[in-house]
N, C-alpha and C positions, 0 to 999 in steps of 0.2 A: 384726152387732154390736148393741146397744142404742142409746138415744139418746145419743149422746156429750155428755160435759160437758167440763171443762178438766182438764189435768193426768193424763188416763188414766183419769178416772172416768166413768161412766156416771150419768146422771140420769133413769133411767126402770127399770123391771123389765128384768131381762136374760133373753132366751130363747135357750136352747142349742139348737141343731136339727141332730139326726144325719145325717150324711152317707148318701148315695143307699146304700141296702143294709144299713142298719144301723137300729136302735131304740136309745134313750137311757133310763136311769134313773139315780136317785140314790144307788140302793141294789144290791148285786150281785144280790139275791133279789127285788128289788122289781118293780112294773110298768114293763114297758117301752113307750116311746111314741116317737113321731116327734119330738117336743121336749120341753124341760124349762124351766119357768118359774122364775127365781129371783125371789120377791116381796118379799124383805127386804133393808134395806141391810146392806152387808158390806164389808169390805176384807180379805180372805184368800184363801187357796187352797182350793178345793174339789174333790171326788172324785166322778168320775161314772163310769158304765160304758156301754159299747156292746157291743150283741148284733148279729151278723151273721145272714144267713137261715139258715145252719147252726147256729145256737146257741151258737156261741162268744163267749165274753166278753172284752172287754179294758178293763183299768182305766185310765183317764185322769185327769188333774188340769188345772186351770185357775185363773189368778190372776183374781179379779173384784173391782173397787172400785165399789160401787155407792151413790149418796146420793140419796134420794128426797125429801128434805125440804129447804126454804129454812131458812135461820138465823132464830133468833128473836132480836128486839132490843128492849131495855128501856130507859127514859129515867130520868133523875133531875132534878130542878129545886133548885138551891141546895144540890148534896151531900146531898140527900135519899136515902132509900130507893129502890133502882131499882123501876121500876113498869111493869107491860104497858100497852101503848097501848090505848085505851079508845074507847069510843064517843062521839060528839058529846054535850057537856053533860053528861058523867056526874059532874063535880065543878067546883068553884071553887078558885081559889088566888090570895092577895094579895101581890104583891111591891111593896114600898114604893120600893125603889130597883132599880139594874139587878140583873139575873136570870142564873143561868148554866144551861145546858142539857146535861148530859152523857150520854152513850151507853155501853151495855155489850150484849154479843151472845154467843150461843153455838149450836153447831150439833150436831145429834144424831150425827154422826159424828166429834165434836170436831176438826174441822178449821178452820183459821186463817179468821176472819170479816174481811172489809173493810168498814168502815163508810164512808158518804159522806153529805154533808148539802147541802142548799141553803135558804137564808133568803131570803125574799121578802116584800115588803110587799104583796103582792096574790097572790090565789089564782092557782094554776098548775095546768097539767094534767101530772102527776107524770110520767107516761109519756113526756112530749116534752122533759123536762130534759135538757139534754148538758153543762152546765157545773157537775157535782156537784164538790164541795170534798171532799179526802180528810180524814175526823175523826181527830184525834190528841190533842185535848184539848178541854175543856169550852168551850161556844160562849157568848159575852157576850151577852145581849139588853140593849139599852139601856133604861132607863126612859121612860114616856111614848110608846112606839112600838108599833106592830103588827106581828107577825111570824108568817109561815107557814112552819113547818119542814118539810121534807121529808127523809126518811132511806132511804138505800138500803144493805142489808145483803145481801154476797154470800159465799159460801162458797168454798172450793178448788175444789168441783167444777163451780162455774158457776152453782149455784142462786141466785136473787135473789128479794128481797121487798122492796117498798117501803112505808113507813109514812109517813102525812101527819099533822102535829099544827101546829095553829094557836095561838099562844100571844099574849096581849095583856097589857102590863106598863105599869102607871101607876106615878106619883110619890105621887099624892094618896091618902091613907090612906082618904079617904071614897069613892073611885072604886069602881064595880062591876066588879071586876077577875075575869075569867073564862078559864081555860084550856080548850079545846076541843080535843079529838082524834078523830081518823078513822083507821081501819085499812084497808089496802088491799093485799091480796096478788095476785099474778099469776102463779102456778105451773101449769103444766099437765101431766097426768100423760101418759106415753106409753110406747111399748114399742118393741122391736126383735127382731132376730134374730142370733145367733152361728152362722156355719157352721163345722162340725168336720170334722177329717181322721181319718179311720177306721184310718190305717196305725199 
């Protein structure tokens, strides 16, 4: 198998390896090799062909679900337009009173995305956060507080991405209010093999 995720998904390229005495191809008239690498995301049944040492060809099918990418999250402040997470100091924002921080997410394979968040008044190591809160509605940020917001987006396949966002909110309209954002992703490419039966 490839690198297994959740719910029957692979989170890597998938390699179909021909059984001993066979070679494999994705086309009956194609080039036959020892293995066939599936490099694209998919959730479908594919057809492949096995050829034995005598030149006889057998048509086979296999169901494959592979999701190679972590989901993408966006944020909005005070019901504004969703925006991509940016680099530190990319822009300023002023909030006179309390503010809300809302999240949306999407996945390249259109699977359901689970969003979680953590709000802290100090900088944390995001990889060591264990007490994530499931996101269901906009997060309220109190005025005159400093908030570091961490977001984790996970798709059905198990791909996960962490976003870090620091927000400082002041009541005083004269204050220099700044929203600084930092994007962090920790997804690693991997591969594996699938052993096939030639019968």
